[in-house]
Each structure stands twice: as C-alpha cells, then as structure tokens.
C-alpha positions in Angstrom: -103.4 266.8 -10.8 -104.2 268.0 -7.3 -106.1 267.1 -4.2 -108.7 269.7 -3.2 -110.3 269.7 0.2 -113.5 271.7 0.7 -114.4 272.2 4.3 -114.5 274.6 7.2 -112.1 275.5 10.0 -114.6 274.6 12.7 -115.4 271.2 11.2 -113.8 268.3 13.1 -114.0 265.9 10.1 -112.3 268.5 7.8 -109.5 269.0 10.3 -109.0 265.2 10.7 -108.8 264.8 6.9 -106.3 267.7 6.5 -104.1 266.2 9.3 -104.2 262.8 7.7 -103.2 264.1 4.3 -100.3 265.9 5.9 -99.2 262.8 7.8 -99.3 260.9 4.4 -97.3 263.6 2.8 -99.9 264.2 0.1 -99.9 267.8 -1.3 -103.3 269.4 -1.2 -105.2 272.6 -1.5 -107.7 273.6 1.2 -110.7 275.7 0.3 -112.8 277.1 3.1 -116.5 276.9 2.0 -117.4 279.5 4.7 -115.3 282.1 2.9 -115.9 281.0 -0.7 -119.5 281.0 -2.0 -118.5 279.3 -5.3 -116.8 276.5 -3.4 -119.8 276.0 -1.1 -122.1 275.8 -4.2 -119.7 273.2 -5.8 -119.9 271.1 -2.6 -123.8 271.3 -2.6 -123.9 270.3 -6.3 -121.9 267.1 -5.6 -123.8 266.2 -2.4 -127.5 266.4 -3.4 -127.8 270.0 -2.1 -126.1 269.3 1.2 -122.9 271.1 2.3 -121.0 268.0 3.5 -117.6 268.6 5.0 -115.1 267.7 4.0 -115.8 267.0 0.3 -112.6 266.2 -1.7 -111.8 266.4 -5.4 -109.1 263.9 -6.3 -108.4 264.8 -9.9 -112.1 264.5 -10.7 -113.1 261.8 -8.2 -115.3 263.3 -5.5 -115.3 261.9 -2.0 -117.7 263.1 0.7 -116.6 262.7 4.3 -114.4 259.8 3.5 -112.9 257.5 6.2 -109.1 257.4 6.3 -109.2 254.0 4.6 -111.5 255.2 1.8 -109.2 258.3 1.3 -106.0 256.3 1.1 -107.6 253.8 -1.3 -108.7 256.6 -3.6 -105.3 258.4 -3.3 -103.5 255.2 -4.4 -106.0 254.6 -7.2 -105.4 258.1 -8.6 -101.6 257.8 -8.2 -101.2 260.4 -5.4 -99.4 257.8 -3.2 -97.9 254.4 -3.6 
C-alpha cells in the first residue's frame, strides 16, 4: 500500500499537499505529471478529462485537490495514519 501524489512542481496545491504529508509523517511517492505523460493521462481519466493537481491515489481511493481535513480523513480510513 502506498500513497501516490500526482502533481506539478509549479502547483501551489501540490506543494501544500506534499508538505502536509511530510508533516504528518506519511510516506508517499510524488509523480510529476509534467514529466510523465502516462501519469498525466491517469489523472485526466480520474477527473473527467481535467488535469487536476494534485490528484492522489490512496491504495485505490482517488482524491482530487483534497483539503487537509479530507486528506487526513482518507489517510485514517485507509490505515496510513492513526
């Protein structure tokens, strides 16, 4: 099980989410959709054709541009944090 964060280096929301995951101590993999065409396509498939950043995959649960509260709730639900 892993947390994947699909985003872009220039995206403020992506950077906020990455920082929040680090603060929570949640291990994650960052995938830059600007450098990975397959990842960009995956994001569009899960967002009605839009490239929303960040889009996260929490062991199969997809979150698009979640608030910190939504992210923490999903992380707890999936067992990534207590």
